[in-house]
One Martini backbone bead per residue (centre of mass of N, CA, C, O) as a GRO file, in nm:
protein
   90
    1MET     BB    1 -12.808 -21.283   2.866
    2ILE     BB    2 -12.945 -21.005   2.821
    3ARG     BB    3 -12.808 -20.868   3.062
    4SER     BB    4 -12.513 -20.884   2.961
    5PHE     BB    5 -12.561 -20.696   2.704
    6SER     BB    6 -12.652 -20.436   2.867
    7ARG     BB    7 -12.389 -20.413   3.036
    8LEU     BB    8 -12.157 -20.379   2.838
    9PRO     BB    9 -12.200 -20.087   2.750
   10ALA     BB   10 -12.183 -19.963   3.025
   11LEU     BB   11 -11.899 -20.062   3.092
   12THR     BB   12 -11.764 -19.931   2.853
   13ALA     BB   13 -11.838 -19.642   2.932
   14VAL     BB   14 -11.696 -19.638   3.207
   15LEU     BB   15 -11.405 -19.713   3.108
   16SER     BB   16 -11.376 -19.482   2.903
   17ALA     BB   17 -11.412 -19.256   3.102
   18GLY     BB   18 -11.185 -19.326   3.291
   19LEU     BB   19 -10.960 -19.296   3.078
   20MET     BB   20 -11.022 -18.995   3.005
   21LEU     BB   21 -10.985 -18.884   3.297
   22GLN     BB   22 -10.686 -18.949   3.321
   23GLY     BB   23 -10.601 -18.740   3.120
   24CYS     BB   24 -10.718 -18.499   3.265
   25LEU     BB   25 -10.548 -18.527   3.518
   26VAL     BB   26 -10.273 -18.504   3.384
   27GLY     BB   27 -10.335 -18.230   3.250
   28ALA     BB   28 -10.384 -18.081   3.524
   29ALA     BB   29 -10.109 -18.139   3.653
   30VAL     BB   30  -9.936 -18.004   3.434
   31GLY     BB   31 -10.067 -17.731   3.448
   32THR     BB   32 -10.008 -17.669   3.737
   33THR     BB   33  -9.701 -17.699   3.716
   34GLY     BB   34  -9.669 -17.473   3.502
   35ALA     BB   35  -9.787 -17.249   3.682
   36VAL     BB   36  -9.582 -17.261   3.919
   37ILE     BB   37  -9.328 -17.223   3.753
   38GLY     BB   38  -9.416 -16.957   3.611
   39GLY     BB   39  -9.456 -16.800   3.877
   40ALA     BB   40  -9.164 -16.826   3.970
   41ALA     BB   41  -9.038 -16.688   3.742
   42LYS     BB   42  -9.175 -16.418   3.771
   43ALA     BB   43  -9.073 -16.368   4.064
   44THR     BB   44  -8.777 -16.366   3.989
   45GLY     BB   45  -8.786 -16.138   3.777
   46ALA     BB   46  -8.900 -15.927   3.984
   47VAL     BB   47  -8.651 -15.930   4.174
   48VAL     BB   48  -8.431 -15.870   3.974
   49GLY     BB   49  -8.552 -15.606   3.867
   50ALA     BB   50  -8.541 -15.464   4.148
   51GLY     BB   51  -8.244 -15.492   4.187
   52VAL     BB   52  -8.162 -15.316   3.944
   53ASP     BB   53  -8.329 -15.062   4.028
   54ALA     BB   54  -8.170 -15.017   4.297
   55VAL     BB   55  -7.878 -14.981   4.168
   56THR     BB   56  -7.986 -14.797   3.968
   57THR     BB   57  -7.971 -14.463   3.812
   58SER     BB   58  -8.140 -14.224   3.693
   59ASP     BB   59  -8.146 -13.906   3.561
   60GLU     BB   60  -8.395 -13.813   3.731
   61GLU     BB   61  -8.297 -13.902   4.001
   62THR     BB   62  -8.053 -13.740   4.017
   63ARG     BB   63  -8.180 -13.461   3.984
   64LEU     BB   64  -8.367 -13.476   4.230
   65ARG     BB   65  -8.138 -13.517   4.436
   66ARG     BB   66  -7.995 -13.249   4.379
   67GLU     BB   67  -8.232 -13.067   4.440
   68ARG     BB   68  -8.261 -13.162   4.743
   69GLU     BB   69  -7.969 -13.090   4.828
   70ALA     BB   70  -7.998 -12.782   4.761
   71ARG     BB   71  -8.233 -12.721   4.953
   72GLU     BB   72  -8.093 -12.815   5.214
   73GLU     BB   73  -7.858 -12.617   5.195
   74GLN     BB   74  -8.033 -12.355   5.190
   75ARG     BB   75  -8.157 -12.405   5.478
   76ARG     BB   76  -7.890 -12.413   5.627
   77GLN     BB   77  -7.803 -12.123   5.559
   78ASP     BB   78  -8.054 -11.974   5.657
   79ARG     BB   79  -8.023 -12.067   5.952
   80CYS     BB   80  -7.742 -11.953   6.000
   81GLU     BB   81  -7.814 -11.662   5.947
   82ARG     BB   82  -8.028 -11.624   6.166
   83ARG     BB   83  -7.830 -11.706   6.402
   84GLN     BB   84  -7.632 -11.462   6.345
   85ARG     BB   85  -7.834 -11.233   6.389
   86GLN     BB   86  -7.874 -11.343   6.707
   87GLY     BB   87  -7.564 -11.427   6.800
   88LYS     BB   88  -7.513 -11.710   6.691
   89ARG     BB   89  -7.418 -12.016   6.622
   90CYS     BB   90  -7.405 -12.274   6.370
   0.00000   0.00000   0.00000
C-alpha cells in the first residue's frame, strides 16, 4: 500500500508533464505554421515589389539612360567622321 502512494505523485507528475508538453507541441506547430506563412507572404511581397520596380522608371534612371544614349550617339558620329576622313562610307 505504501508503494502505491509513492507511485501516485510520480504518476501525477508524469501525466501533468505530458499534458503540458502537448500544449508546447501545439504551440510549436502553430508557431512554425505562422513562420512559414509569414515567410511566404514576405517572399510574395518581394516579388510584387520587384515587379513594380521593373515596370516603373525613376527620374534618375531616365536621366542615366538618356546620357548613355547620348554618349553612344556621339561615339557613332565620331566613328562615322573618322571613316569619312579615310574615304569610307559610314
